[in-house]
C-alpha positions, 0 to 999 in steps of 0.5 A: 608391499604384498597384499598377503602374508604367510603366517605360521601357527603357534608351536608349529602345529598346523599348516601355514596360512595366507592371510591378507596383509591388514593390521586387523587380520594379522594383529589378532593372529599374532597376539595369539602366538602366529608368526609371519614366515616365508611361503611354504616350498612346493614339495611335489616333483613333476616327472615326465616319462617318454617311452620310445 
């Protein structure tokens, strides 16, 4: 089991947060409407330009 999980805020508003995978941390979040989700994908693309 991982030490952290990713949580999506209620109604999809706000950013996904990485939190400790402990019942005392995620329990209150889930009661408030948060849900566990996949880690966010990185959308940054690194391009290297080589000029000869």
